[in-house]
C-alpha positions as CSV (number, residue, x, y, z in Angstrom):
1,M,-19.3,2.1,3.2
2,E,-20.5,-1.3,2.2
3,S,-18.2,-4.2,1.7
4,S,-18.7,-4.2,-2.1
5,E,-17.9,-0.5,-2.3
6,S,-14.8,-1.0,-0.1
7,D,-13.7,-4.0,-2.3
8,S,-14.2,-1.9,-5.4
9,M,-12.2,0.9,-4.0
10,V,-9.3,-1.4,-3.0
11,L,-9.3,-2.9,-6.5
12,R,-9.1,0.5,-8.1
13,I,-6.2,1.5,-5.8
14,L,-4.4,-1.8,-6.5
15,G,-5.0,-1.3,-10.3
16,L,-3.5,2.2,-10.1
17,L,-0.5,0.9,-8.1
18,A,0.0,-1.9,-10.7
19,A,-0.1,0.5,-13.6
20,D,2.4,2.8,-11.9
21,I,4.8,-0.1,-11.3
22,D,4.4,-1.2,-14.9
23,E,5.2,2.3,-16.2
24,H,8.0,3.1,-13.7
25,P,9.6,-0.2,-12.5
26,G,12.8,1.6,-11.5
27,R,11.0,3.4,-8.7
28,L,10.5,0.2,-6.7
29,K,12.9,0.0,-3.8
30,A,13.4,-2.8,-1.3
31,V,12.7,-2.2,2.3
32,D,16.0,-2.9,4.0
33,S,16.4,-4.1,7.6
34,E,17.6,-0.7,8.7
35,L,14.4,1.0,7.5
36,L,12.3,-1.7,9.0
37,A,14.0,-1.3,12.3
38,R,13.4,2.5,12.2
39,I,9.7,1.9,11.4
40,N,9.3,-0.5,14.2
41,S,11.0,1.9,16.6
42,L,8.5,4.6,15.7
43,V,5.3,2.6,15.6
44,G,6.0,-1.0,16.8
45,D,4.3,-0.6,20.1
46,V,1.3,1.4,18.9
47,Q,-1.9,-0.3,19.8
48,I,-4.9,0.2,17.4
49,D,-8.5,-1.0,17.3
50,L,-9.4,-1.6,13.6
51,T,-13.1,-1.5,14.5
52,E,-12.9,2.1,15.7
53,P,-13.5,5.0,13.3
54,L,-10.4,7.2,12.6
55,C,-12.2,10.3,13.8
56,R,-15.6,11.1,15.4
57,D,-16.9,12.5,12.0
58,D,-16.5,9.0,10.5
59,E,-19.1,7.5,12.9
């Protein structure tokens, strides 16, 4: 996927997210420190390489 295609896709997703927030603002919830600690306990030490494909088929 080229950069312009990727940018376009990100903009579309952000647009959908913005529209959903506008239509349903009551659904927004803050991330509290307890949830953040739980997330960090599950994935905080996971090392990733952002240049690697997610699976072999993506190469």
